[in-house]
C-alpha positions as CSV (number, residue, x, y, z in Angstrom):
1,M,-22.7,35.2,-15.0
2,L,-22.5,31.4,-15.5
3,N,-18.9,30.0,-16.1
4,T,-19.3,28.3,-19.6
5,D,-15.6,26.9,-19.2
6,A,-16.9,25.1,-15.9
7,L,-19.9,24.1,-17.3
8,R,-18.1,22.4,-20.5
9,F,-16.0,20.3,-17.8
10,G,-19.3,19.0,-16.5
11,L,-20.1,17.9,-20.0
12,Y,-16.9,16.4,-20.2
13,M,-17.6,14.5,-16.9
14,A,-20.9,13.5,-18.0
15,I,-19.2,11.6,-20.9
16,A,-17.0,10.0,-19.1
17,T,-19.3,8.8,-16.4
18,I,-21.5,7.4,-19.2
19,I,-18.5,5.5,-20.6
20,V,-17.7,4.3,-16.9
21,A,-21.1,3.1,-16.4
22,L,-21.4,1.2,-19.5
23,T,-18.5,-1.0,-17.7
24,A,-21.1,-2.3,-15.3
25,V,-19.2,-0.4,-12.5
26,F,-22.1,0.6,-10.6
27,G,-23.7,-2.6,-10.9
28,K,-20.8,-4.5,-9.5
29,F,-20.1,-2.1,-6.8
30,E,-23.7,-2.3,-5.6
31,E,-23.0,-5.6,-4.1
32,R,-20.4,-4.2,-1.4
33,F,-22.1,-2.2,1.3
34,V,-20.3,0.8,2.9
35,I,-22.5,0.9,6.0
36,A,-24.4,-2.3,6.3
37,G,-27.9,-1.8,5.1
38,V,-27.8,1.8,4.5
39,L,-25.2,2.8,1.5
40,N,-23.4,0.8,-0.9
41,L,-20.3,1.4,-2.6
42,S,-22.2,2.0,-5.9
43,Q,-23.6,5.1,-4.3
44,V,-20.6,6.2,-2.9
45,L,-18.9,6.5,-6.1
46,L,-22.1,8.0,-7.6
47,A,-21.8,10.6,-4.9
48,I,-18.0,11.3,-5.5
49,I,-18.6,11.6,-9.1
50,V,-21.5,13.8,-9.1
51,G,-20.4,15.7,-5.9
52,G,-16.6,16.0,-7.0
53,T,-17.8,17.7,-10.3
54,G,-20.0,20.0,-8.5
55,L,-17.3,21.2,-6.0
56,Y,-14.4,21.3,-8.5
57,V,-16.6,23.2,-10.9
58,A,-17.9,25.7,-8.0
59,A,-14.1,26.3,-7.2
60,R,-13.3,27.5,-10.5
61,S,-16.4,29.7,-10.7
62,Q,-15.8,31.2,-7.2
63,Q,-14.1,34.4,-8.5
64,S,-17.4,35.6,-10.2
65,G,-19.0,35.2,-6.7
66,M,-20.6,32.6,-4.4
67,R,-23.9,32.4,-5.7
68,T,-22.5,32.3,-9.1
69,A,-20.2,29.2,-8.1
70,V,-23.2,27.6,-6.3
71,V,-25.6,27.7,-9.2
72,T,-22.5,26.6,-11.5
73,G,-21.5,23.8,-9.7
74,M,-25.1,22.6,-9.1
75,L,-25.6,22.7,-13.1
76,A,-22.4,20.6,-13.6
77,S,-23.6,18.0,-11.3
78,L,-27.0,18.0,-12.7
79,I,-25.6,17.4,-16.3
80,V,-23.6,14.4,-14.9
81,G,-27.0,13.3,-13.6
82,V,-28.8,14.0,-16.6
83,G,-26.1,11.8,-18.5
84,L,-26.4,8.8,-16.2
85,A,-30.3,9.3,-16.4
86,L,-29.8,9.0,-20.5
87,V,-28.0,5.8,-20.1
88,V,-30.6,4.2,-17.8
89,L,-33.2,5.3,-20.6
90,I,-31.2,3.7,-23.2
91,E,-30.7,0.6,-21.3
92,A,-34.3,0.3,-20.7
93,S,-35.4,0.5,-24.3
94,I,-32.3,-1.2,-26.3
95,D,-30.6,-4.2,-25.3
96,L,-27.0,-3.4,-25.0
97,T,-25.6,-6.5,-23.8
98,F,-24.5,-7.7,-27.2
99,I,-21.7,-4.8,-26.9
100,F,-21.3,-4.9,-23.2
101,P,-21.8,-8.3,-21.9
102,D,-21.3,-7.3,-18.4
103,L,-24.6,-5.5,-18.1
104,K,-26.3,-9.0,-18.4
105,T,-25.4,-9.7,-14.5
106,D,-25.0,-6.3,-13.4
107,P,-27.4,-3.9,-15.0
108,I,-27.2,-0.2,-14.8
109,G,-30.8,0.6,-14.1
110,P,-31.3,-0.8,-10.8
111,A,-28.1,0.5,-9.3
112,L,-28.9,4.2,-10.4
113,T,-32.6,4.2,-9.8
114,F,-32.2,2.9,-6.2
115,G,-34.6,0.0,-7.0
116,L,-37.3,2.2,-7.6
117,E,-39.7,1.8,-10.7
118,L,-38.0,3.6,-14.2
119,L,-39.7,7.1,-14.0
120,P,-39.6,7.6,-10.0
121,G,-35.9,6.3,-9.8
122,L,-34.8,8.8,-12.8
123,L,-36.3,11.7,-10.7
124,A,-34.6,10.4,-7.4
125,L,-31.4,10.2,-9.5
126,L,-31.8,13.6,-10.8
127,A,-32.9,15.1,-7.5
128,L,-30.1,13.6,-6.0
129,S,-27.7,15.2,-8.7
130,L,-29.3,18.5,-8.0
131,V,-28.6,18.0,-3.9
132,L,-25.1,16.6,-4.4
133,G,-24.4,19.9,-6.5
134,V,-25.8,22.2,-3.6
135,I,-24.1,20.5,-1.1
136,S,-20.9,20.1,-2.6
137,S,-20.9,23.7,-3.7
138,A,-21.9,25.2,-0.5
139,L,-18.3,23.3,1.0
140,L,-16.9,26.4,-0.5
141,M,-18.5,28.8,2.3
142,L,-16.7,26.9,5.0
143,P,-13.5,27.9,6.3
144,V,-10.9,25.8,4.2
145,R,-9.7,24.0,7.4
146,V,-12.9,22.8,8.3
147,R,-13.6,21.7,5.0
148,Q,-10.4,20.0,4.7
149,V,-10.9,17.9,7.7
150,G,-14.4,17.2,6.9
151,L,-13.5,15.5,3.8
152,M,-10.5,13.7,4.8
153,A,-12.4,12.4,7.9
154,L,-15.5,11.5,5.4
155,A,-13.0,9.8,2.8
156,L,-11.3,7.7,5.9
157,T,-14.9,6.5,7.1
158,V,-15.5,5.5,3.4
159,V,-12.3,3.6,3.1
160,V,-13.1,1.8,6.9
161,G,-16.5,0.7,5.7
162,V,-15.3,-0.2,2.6
163,L,-12.7,-2.6,4.3
164,Q,-14.9,-3.5,7.1
165,S,-15.2,-7.3,6.6
166,Q,-11.5,-7.8,6.3
167,I,-10.6,-5.7,9.4
168,N,-13.6,-5.9,11.7
169,K,-11.5,-9.2,13.6
170,V,-8.2,-7.4,14.1
171,I,-9.1,-6.2,17.7
172,T,-11.8,-6.2,20.1
173,L,-13.1,-2.9,21.7
174,P,-12.1,-3.9,25.1
175,D,-8.5,-4.6,23.9
176,A,-8.5,-1.3,22.0
177,L,-9.5,0.8,24.8
178,A,-7.4,-0.5,27.3
179,L,-4.1,-0.1,24.4
180,A,-5.5,3.4,23.6
181,A,-5.8,4.4,27.3
182,V,-2.3,3.1,28.1
183,G,-0.5,4.9,25.1
184,G,-2.6,8.1,26.4
185,G,-1.4,7.7,29.7
186,G,2.2,7.5,28.5
187,Y,1.9,10.5,26.4
188,I,0.6,12.2,29.5
189,A,3.4,10.9,31.5
190,G,6.0,12.0,29.0
191,G,4.8,15.3,28.7
192,R,5.0,15.9,32.7
193,M,8.5,14.6,32.6
194,I,9.7,16.8,29.8
195,G,13.4,17.8,31.0
196,R,14.3,14.7,32.5
197,P,16.6,12.5,30.7
198,L,15.3,10.5,27.7
199,S,15.9,7.0,29.6
200,I,13.8,8.2,32.6
201,R,11.3,9.3,30.6
202,L,11.0,5.7,28.3
203,L,11.6,3.5,31.2
204,A,8.6,5.4,32.9
205,G,6.3,4.8,30.0
206,T,7.4,1.0,29.7
207,V,6.4,0.8,33.3
208,I,3.4,2.1,33.2
209,G,2.1,0.1,30.5
210,A,3.5,-2.9,31.9
211,A,1.9,-2.3,35.2
212,A,-1.4,-1.8,33.6
213,G,-1.2,-4.8,31.6
214,L,-0.7,-7.0,34.9
215,V,-3.5,-5.4,36.5
216,L,-5.7,-5.7,33.7
217,A,-4.8,-9.2,33.2
218,V,-5.5,-9.9,36.7
219,A,-8.6,-8.0,36.9
220,A,-10.2,-9.1,33.4
221,G,-13.0,-11.0,33.2
222,S,-16.0,-9.2,34.6
223,G,-17.8,-6.9,32.2
224,L,-16.5,-9.1,29.0
225,E,-19.5,-11.1,28.5
226,A,-21.0,-11.6,25.2
227,G,-23.8,-8.8,24.5
228,S,-22.0,-6.5,27.3
229,V,-21.3,-3.0,26.9
230,L,-17.7,-3.2,26.2
231,R,-17.6,-6.5,24.0
232,G,-21.1,-5.9,22.5
233,A,-21.4,-8.3,19.3
234,G,-17.6,-8.8,19.1
235,D,-15.3,-11.5,20.0
236,M,-13.7,-12.3,23.1
237,P,-10.8,-10.1,24.0
238,R,-7.5,-11.6,23.8
239,L,-5.0,-9.4,25.1
240,L,-7.2,-8.9,28.2
241,T,-7.7,-12.6,29.0
242,T,-4.3,-13.9,28.1
243,D,-1.4,-14.5,30.6
244,A,0.0,-11.6,32.6
245,A,3.7,-11.9,31.2
246,A,2.3,-11.8,27.5
247,S,-0.1,-8.5,28.9
248,M,2.7,-6.9,30.5
249,V,4.9,-7.0,27.2
250,V,2.3,-5.7,24.8
251,F,0.7,-2.9,27.3
252,G,4.4,-1.9,28.2
253,V,5.3,-1.3,24.5
254,F,2.2,1.0,24.1
255,G,3.3,2.7,27.1
256,L,6.4,3.4,25.3
257,V,4.7,4.6,22.5
258,G,3.0,6.8,24.6
259,V,6.0,8.6,26.0
260,M,7.7,8.6,22.3
261,I,5.3,10.8,20.7
262,S,5.2,13.1,23.6
263,A,8.5,14.4,21.9
264,A,9.3,13.3,18.4
265,P,9.6,14.5,14.7
266,R,6.5,14.7,12.5
267,G,6.7,11.4,11.0
268,I,7.0,9.8,14.2
269,F,4.2,11.5,15.9
270,Y,1.6,11.0,13.3
271,A,2.3,7.0,13.2
272,G,1.9,6.9,16.8
273,V,-1.1,8.9,16.9
274,G,-2.3,6.9,13.9
275,L,-1.6,3.6,15.4
276,L,-4.0,4.6,18.7
277,V,-6.8,6.0,16.5
278,A,-6.8,3.0,14.4
279,V,-6.7,0.7,17.4
280,I,-9.9,2.5,18.6
281,I,-11.6,2.6,15.3
282,L,-10.9,-1.2,14.6
283,G,-12.3,-2.1,18.4
284,G,-15.2,-0.4,17.4
285,L,-16.1,-2.3,14.3
286,N,-15.6,-5.5,16.0
287,A,-18.0,-4.5,18.7
288,Q,-20.4,-3.4,16.1
289,G,-20.2,-6.2,14.3
290,G,-19.0,-4.3,11.2
291,M,-19.9,-0.6,9.9
292,T,-23.4,0.2,11.1
293,L,-24.6,3.8,10.9
294,T,-23.8,4.3,14.8
295,M,-20.2,3.3,13.9
296,A,-19.8,5.3,10.9
297,V,-20.7,8.5,12.6
298,I,-18.7,7.5,15.7
299,T,-15.8,7.2,13.1
300,F,-16.4,10.3,11.2
301,F,-16.1,12.2,14.5
302,I,-13.2,10.3,16.0
303,L,-11.4,11.0,12.7
304,S,-12.4,15.0,12.9
305,F,-11.4,15.3,15.9
306,T,-8.2,13.9,15.5
307,F,-7.3,15.9,12.6
308,W,-8.4,18.9,14.1
309,F,-6.3,18.6,17.0
310,M,-3.3,16.6,15.9
311,P,-1.6,19.7,14.2
312,G,-1.3,21.5,17.4
313,F,0.1,18.7,19.5
314,N,2.4,17.9,16.7
315,R,3.8,21.3,16.9
316,Q,4.3,20.9,20.8
317,A,5.7,17.5,20.2
318,E,8.3,18.9,17.6
319,S,9.1,21.6,19.6
320,R,10.0,19.2,22.5
321,F,11.9,17.2,20.3
322,E,14.0,20.0,18.8
323,D,15.0,20.6,22.6
324,L,16.6,17.4,23.0
325,D,20.1,16.8,22.4
326,P,21.3,15.4,19.1
327,Q,22.3,12.4,20.9
328,A,18.8,12.0,22.2
329,Q,17.1,12.7,19.0
330,Q,18.7,9.9,17.4
331,S,17.9,7.6,20.1
332,V,14.2,8.6,19.9
333,R,14.4,7.8,15.9
334,R,15.9,4.3,16.4
335,I,13.6,3.4,19.5
336,A,11.0,4.5,17.0
337,V,12.3,2.0,14.3
338,A,12.5,-0.7,17.1
339,I,8.9,-0.6,18.3
340,A,7.9,-0.5,14.6
341,F,9.6,-3.7,13.7
342,V,8.2,-5.0,16.8
343,L,4.7,-4.6,15.5
344,M,5.4,-5.6,12.2
345,L,6.3,-9.1,14.2
346,A,3.3,-9.5,15.9
347,A,0.8,-8.1,13.0
348,P,0.3,-11.5,11.5
349,S,-1.2,-12.7,14.9
350,F,-3.6,-10.0,14.8
351,L,-4.4,-9.7,10.8
352,G,-5.6,-13.1,10.2
353,Q,-4.6,-15.4,7.3
354,Y,-6.3,-13.5,4.2
355,I,-5.2,-9.9,5.2
356,T,-1.7,-11.6,5.9
357,S,-1.3,-13.1,2.5
358,V,-2.3,-9.7,0.7
359,I,0.4,-8.0,2.8
360,D,2.8,-10.6,1.7
361,L,1.8,-9.8,-2.0
362,V,2.3,-6.3,-1.2
363,G,5.8,-7.1,0.2
364,L,6.7,-8.7,-2.9
365,Y,5.8,-5.6,-5.0
366,V,7.4,-3.5,-2.5
367,I,10.7,-5.4,-2.8
368,M,10.3,-4.8,-6.6
369,G,9.5,-1.4,-6.1
370,I,12.5,-0.6,-4.4
371,G,14.5,-2.1,-7.0
372,L,12.9,0.0,-9.3
373,T,13.5,3.0,-7.5
374,V,17.2,2.9,-8.1
375,T,16.5,2.7,-12.0
376,I,14.0,5.2,-12.3
377,G,13.6,7.0,-9.2
378,Y,17.7,7.7,-8.6
379,A,19.1,7.3,-12.4
380,G,16.1,8.1,-14.4
381,L,15.9,5.2,-16.7
382,L,12.7,4.0,-17.6
383,D,12.0,0.3,-17.7
384,L,8.6,-1.0,-18.5
385,G,10.3,-4.8,-18.8
386,Y,11.2,-4.8,-15.1
387,V,8.9,-7.9,-14.8
388,A,11.7,-10.0,-16.8
389,F,14.1,-9.9,-13.8
390,F,11.1,-11.0,-11.4
391,A,10.6,-13.9,-13.6
392,I,14.5,-14.6,-14.1
393,G,14.9,-14.8,-10.3
394,A,11.6,-17.0,-9.9
395,Y,12.7,-19.4,-12.5
396,T,16.4,-19.6,-11.2
397,V,14.9,-20.6,-7.7
398,G,12.7,-23.3,-9.4
399,I,15.3,-24.8,-11.6
400,L,17.7,-24.9,-8.8
401,T,15.7,-26.2,-6.1
402,T,13.9,-28.9,-8.1
403,P,15.2,-31.6,-10.5
404,S,16.4,-30.2,-13.4
405,L,18.7,-30.4,-16.3
406,I,21.2,-28.3,-14.4
407,T,21.0,-29.9,-11.0
408,C,20.7,-33.5,-12.5
409,G,23.9,-33.0,-14.4
410,G,22.5,-32.7,-18.0
411,I,20.1,-35.4,-17.7
412,N,15.9,-34.6,-18.2
413,P,14.7,-35.7,-14.8
414,S,11.4,-37.1,-17.1
415,E,14.1,-39.5,-18.2
416,I,15.2,-40.5,-14.6
417,A,13.1,-43.3,-12.5
418,R,11.6,-41.9,-9.5
419,A,13.3,-43.8,-7.4
420,D,16.9,-42.6,-8.6
421,I,16.3,-38.9,-8.8
422,A,17.6,-38.4,-5.2
423,T,20.9,-40.2,-6.2
424,T,21.2,-38.7,-9.7
425,C,20.2,-35.2,-9.0
426,T,22.6,-34.5,-6.4
427,G,22.7,-30.6,-7.5
428,V,19.8,-29.8,-6.2
429,L,19.9,-26.8,-3.5
430,T,18.1,-25.2,-1.0
431,F,16.3,-21.8,-0.8
432,W,18.9,-20.5,1.4
433,Q,21.7,-21.7,-1.2
434,A,19.6,-20.6,-4.1
435,W,18.8,-17.3,-3.5
436,P,22.0,-15.5,-3.6
437,L,22.5,-17.2,-7.2
438,C,18.8,-15.7,-8.0
439,I,20.2,-12.1,-7.0
440,L,23.4,-13.0,-8.9
441,V,21.8,-14.0,-12.4
442,A,19.2,-11.3,-12.3
443,G,21.9,-8.9,-11.7
444,C,23.9,-10.4,-14.6
445,A,20.8,-10.1,-16.8
446,G,20.3,-6.2,-15.9
447,L,24.0,-5.7,-17.2
448,L,23.4,-7.3,-20.6
449,L,20.4,-5.5,-20.7
450,G,22.1,-2.1,-20.0
451,I,25.1,-2.9,-22.4
452,P,23.2,-2.5,-25.7
453,I,20.7,0.3,-24.6
454,L,23.6,2.5,-23.4
455,R,23.0,5.3,-26.1
456,L,19.2,5.2,-25.8
457,R,16.9,7.7,-23.9
458,G,13.1,8.4,-23.3
459,D,10.4,6.6,-25.5
460,Y,13.2,4.6,-27.3
461,L,14.9,3.1,-24.1
462,A,11.0,2.7,-22.8
463,I,10.4,0.3,-25.9
464,V,13.4,-1.6,-25.8
465,T,12.8,-2.6,-22.3
466,L,9.0,-3.7,-23.1
467,G,10.6,-5.7,-25.8
468,F,13.1,-7.3,-23.3
469,G,10.5,-8.2,-20.6
470,E,8.2,-9.7,-23.5
471,I,11.2,-11.6,-24.8
472,I,12.0,-13.2,-21.6
473,R,8.3,-14.1,-21.1
474,L,8.1,-15.7,-24.5
475,I,11.3,-17.8,-24.0
476,A,9.5,-19.0,-20.7
477,L,6.6,-20.1,-22.9
478,S,8.6,-21.7,-25.7
479,N,9.0,-25.7,-26.6
480,T,12.6,-25.0,-27.2
481,F,13.3,-24.3,-23.9
482,S,10.7,-26.5,-22.4
483,P,13.1,-29.1,-20.9
484,L,14.7,-26.7,-18.5
485,L,12.0,-24.1,-18.2
486,G,8.9,-26.1,-18.2
487,G,7.0,-24.4,-21.3
488,A,3.4,-23.4,-20.4
489,Q,3.4,-25.9,-17.3
490,G,6.3,-24.2,-15.9
491,I,8.2,-25.5,-12.8
492,A,6.1,-27.2,-9.9
493,N,7.3,-28.8,-6.7
494,I,9.5,-26.1,-5.7
495,P,10.1,-26.4,-2.1
496,F,9.3,-23.6,0.6
497,P,12.1,-22.4,2.7
498,V,12.9,-24.4,5.8
499,L,14.9,-22.7,9.0
500,D,16.7,-25.8,10.2
501,L,18.1,-25.4,13.4
502,T,17.8,-28.5,14.7
503,A,21.5,-28.6,15.8
504,L,20.5,-25.8,18.5
505,N,17.0,-27.8,19.4
506,P,15.9,-31.0,17.9
507,A,12.0,-29.1,17.5
508,W,13.7,-26.3,15.7
509,R,12.8,-26.7,12.1
510,I,10.5,-24.2,10.6
511,G,9.0,-24.3,7.1
512,L,8.2,-21.0,5.8
513,G,5.4,-22.1,3.5
514,G,2.4,-20.8,4.8
515,A,1.1,-16.8,4.5
516,T,2.0,-16.2,7.8
517,S,5.3,-17.9,7.9
518,I,6.5,-16.5,4.5
519,Y,5.3,-13.0,5.8
520,Y,8.8,-12.9,7.7
521,L,10.9,-13.8,5.0
522,I,9.0,-11.3,2.8
523,L,9.6,-8.5,5.3
524,A,13.3,-9.4,6.0
525,G,13.6,-8.8,2.3
526,V,12.0,-5.5,2.1
527,M,14.0,-4.3,5.1
528,V,17.4,-5.5,3.4
529,A,16.2,-3.7,0.3
530,A,15.2,-0.5,1.8
531,F,18.2,-0.5,4.3
532,V,20.7,-1.1,1.0
533,V,18.8,1.4,-1.5
534,V,18.9,4.2,1.5
535,R,22.5,3.7,2.0
536,L,23.4,3.6,-1.7
537,G,21.3,6.9,-2.1
538,G,23.6,8.9,0.3
539,T,26.9,7.5,-1.6
540,R,28.8,9.1,-4.3
541,L,27.1,6.7,-6.5
542,G,24.0,7.6,-5.5
543,R,24.3,11.3,-6.2
544,A,25.8,10.4,-9.5
545,W,22.7,8.6,-10.2
546,R,20.6,11.7,-9.4
547,A,22.9,13.7,-11.2
548,M,22.5,11.6,-14.5
549,R,18.5,11.9,-13.9
550,A,18.5,15.5,-14.0
551,D,20.9,15.9,-17.2
552,E,23.0,13.3,-18.4
553,D,25.0,15.6,-20.7
554,V,25.9,17.6,-17.7
555,A,26.8,14.6,-15.6
556,R,29.3,13.4,-18.3
557,A,30.8,16.8,-18.6
558,M,31.3,16.8,-14.8
559,G,33.5,13.6,-15.1
560,I,30.8,11.0,-14.0
561,D,31.8,7.6,-15.9
562,V,27.9,7.5,-17.0
563,V,28.2,4.0,-18.6
564,R,29.4,2.4,-15.2
565,I,26.7,4.1,-13.3
566,K,24.0,3.2,-15.9
567,L,25.2,-0.4,-15.7
568,L,25.2,-0.3,-11.9
569,A,21.5,1.1,-11.8
570,Y,20.3,-1.9,-13.8
571,A,22.0,-4.5,-12.3
572,T,20.9,-3.3,-8.6
573,G,17.5,-2.7,-9.7
574,A,17.5,-6.1,-11.3
575,S,19.0,-8.0,-8.1
576,F,16.3,-6.8,-6.1
577,A,13.6,-7.9,-8.5
578,G,15.6,-11.3,-8.7
579,L,15.2,-11.5,-5.0
580,G,11.3,-10.9,-5.1
581,G,11.0,-13.3,-7.6
582,A,12.9,-16.0,-5.6
583,I,10.7,-15.5,-3.0
584,F,7.7,-15.5,-4.9
585,G,8.4,-18.9,-6.7
586,S,8.9,-20.5,-3.1
587,W,5.8,-19.0,-1.6
588,L,4.0,-20.3,-4.3
589,Q,5.8,-23.4,-4.6
590,G,5.6,-23.5,-8.7
591,I,5.5,-20.8,-11.1
592,F,4.3,-20.2,-14.6
593,P,5.0,-18.1,-17.7
594,N,1.6,-16.3,-17.1
595,S,2.5,-15.0,-13.8
596,F,5.0,-12.6,-15.5
597,T,3.0,-10.3,-18.0
598,L,3.5,-6.7,-18.7
599,L,1.0,-5.8,-16.2
600,V,3.3,-6.7,-13.5
601,S,6.0,-4.1,-14.7
602,I,3.2,-1.5,-15.0
603,N,1.9,-2.0,-11.5
604,V,5.6,-1.6,-10.4
605,V,6.1,1.5,-12.4
606,S,2.8,3.0,-11.4
607,M,3.7,2.5,-7.8
608,I,6.6,4.3,-8.0
609,I,5.0,7.4,-10.0
610,I,2.0,7.8,-7.5
611,G,4.0,7.2,-4.3
612,G,6.7,9.3,-5.4
613,M,9.9,9.1,-7.6
614,G,13.0,7.8,-5.3
615,S,10.7,7.8,-2.1
616,I,10.8,4.3,-0.4
617,P,7.7,5.4,1.9
618,G,6.1,6.7,-1.7
619,V,6.6,2.8,-2.9
620,I,5.4,1.2,0.1
621,L,2.1,3.6,-0.1
622,G,1.9,3.1,-3.7
623,A,2.0,-0.9,-3.2
624,F,-0.8,-0.5,-0.6
625,V,-3.0,1.7,-2.8
626,L,-2.2,-0.1,-6.2
627,I,-1.9,-3.8,-5.0
628,G,-3.3,-4.2,-1.3
629,L,-6.8,-2.6,-2.2
630,P,-7.6,-4.2,-5.4
631,E,-6.5,-7.6,-3.7
632,V,-9.0,-7.0,-0.8
633,L,-11.5,-5.7,-3.2
634,R,-12.1,-8.1,-5.5
635,E,-15.0,-6.0,-7.1
636,L,-12.1,-3.9,-8.5
637,Q,-10.2,-6.4,-10.2
638,D,-11.8,-5.8,-13.8
639,Y,-11.2,-2.1,-13.2
640,R,-7.7,-2.4,-12.1
641,L,-6.3,-0.8,-15.6
642,L,-9.2,2.3,-15.2
643,A,-8.0,2.6,-11.5
644,F,-4.4,2.7,-12.3
645,G,-5.3,5.6,-15.3
646,V,-7.6,7.9,-12.7
647,L,-4.8,7.6,-10.1
648,L,-2.1,8.6,-12.5
649,V,-4.2,11.7,-14.1
650,V,-5.1,12.7,-10.7
651,T,-1.6,12.4,-9.0
652,M,0.1,14.3,-11.7
653,L,-2.3,17.1,-11.8
654,S,-2.4,17.5,-7.9
655,K,0.7,16.0,-6.5
656,P,3.3,15.9,-9.4
657,Q,6.2,14.6,-7.2
658,G,3.8,11.7,-6.0
659,L,1.8,11.2,-2.8
660,L,5.1,10.9,-0.6
661,P,8.2,12.4,-2.4
662,P,11.5,12.4,-1.1
663,P,12.7,15.2,0.9
664,L,15.6,17.3,-0.5
665,R,18.3,17.5,1.5
666,R,21.5,19.3,0.3
667,L,24.9,18.1,0.8
668,S,25.9,20.6,3.4
669,E,22.8,19.5,5.5
670,Q,24.3,15.8,5.4
671,A,27.4,16.9,6.5
672,L,25.8,18.9,9.4
673,L,23.8,16.1,10.5
674,Y,26.9,13.7,10.7
675,R,28.8,16.1,12.7
676,A,25.9,16.5,15.1
677,Q,25.4,12.7,15.3
678,K,29.1,12.2,15.7
679,G,29.4,14.9,18.4
680,A,31.7,17.2,16.8
């Protein structure tokens, strides 16, 4: 007997898909290929919607028998296909462009009928819906682990295909294979040397990698011609053709990575294996010139192999790690952090200008997200006007580092002759002098906001903070404050940060004005913010914040000064937003009121919810998903809010705590860990 509730879900999905289709999303996504000349993003979206509906409905009907589940899932997918076919028919017979203007440039029909005539195209759409329904429902017959591994590998293959044009220049195949071989050799050597001191094992891995780098640098050259088996259609290898010293350093680091993951906790092991696998896939993309059908198959099998065997190797590595003494375990973690830092420092030289600029933007949102983690994730105080503190930091750095009413002694710079500005505006600061003041001003603004809203909770608190954000934006736009803030024109000609080390060496004057150079400043800001917030989370203040988030009345009854810790939460979160705003203004060398809209606050809040409340890794993951992907995929810009809504709903239903929720650690466990580290 068919599950009518499940079929009703198919009808709901058909209605939702029709609404999405009318936004011209299928037409826009048709321009982006996932597999060159074979599969585009529009077809992938169609497969996800239709196939996902069939799989979900079949899973809900599974208790009625597998045959019933397959039939129900097939019918649900067909219902969605019929809904899309009706949209195509309506578009072909009625002019919808006066209601949906995007359909003029990106019509639905050609994308959903696969370039065929109307009737054959509709039949192909219905047939594909039926086939996808059968395939997705039949997945339930597979063992759970096989199904999970296959779907994860397929999803990541699609992600790689979507990003192919941005990441296929990162590393060449010869370089990638050499690095992976060195890392694998280090892993084997580390496993063989279990039982020996950690320092000996790490030294052995470094020496193996450095020796391999020296040999490869000396012997490289043959077999690397354009069109060769290893290089293919890719670029000339860089690591294998660089000087021997640089090659030894890079390969030595990867040899050390291999030894590290042979006895490491879960996070370090997965990060190391993921790095080696990513290097191989990126090298293959470079050799193939993009995601070809052959490369897609290879990528799928590499990921499937990794997901299938990685848990077993991870258990082995964790077992070896647990056999180490506490001091050696702490050394492994510290060295892993040091390796990650070195790799992040070297990243811009491989990623290129565009990807680096995207990461810069992601880093700014990470700084803001870490600050808002204190306010929302730790203290439980919803803040929808967080962009106000970001704007305060940006405007503060603009005012203090350019001729303004403040730096010119109360005189409007427009009234000063250009030749006299340098002598009149003696209060102009450098970025390094101004950024502490930006943090201080933003923190004070957080205190001022916190004082009148101490008694507010829930929706009322959210509305007031939202209003505060809009007030700051309107003040920046107003003509009343335009002599100081610039009004709608904002503040221009903000100088970029300069590292002036000419006292040590006349050539050491470094301007941080480009995407690559500002990357290091943003990276430093992220690391400082993460360090401070993590350390605060383990203090009495951090525990008081979490107690207040759990129940404010109980926290007050336990003697916690709720007023003080609320104000500290607002001030701390606002300070990090001010830091991000200062870097933002100096990076763009100009700020405008339209850069500080409500959407910025929504972005940051969404990052925290999707990543995980109170989780720094969750903030970073959320920033890459919500900020990085739309920047890389310009086709998604018009659908950012739609994507936010879908991600929020899916995350709340499947993982209410977020994608990377913070670990729950009791105070007793913290005390035991502290004693173990101190050797007590």
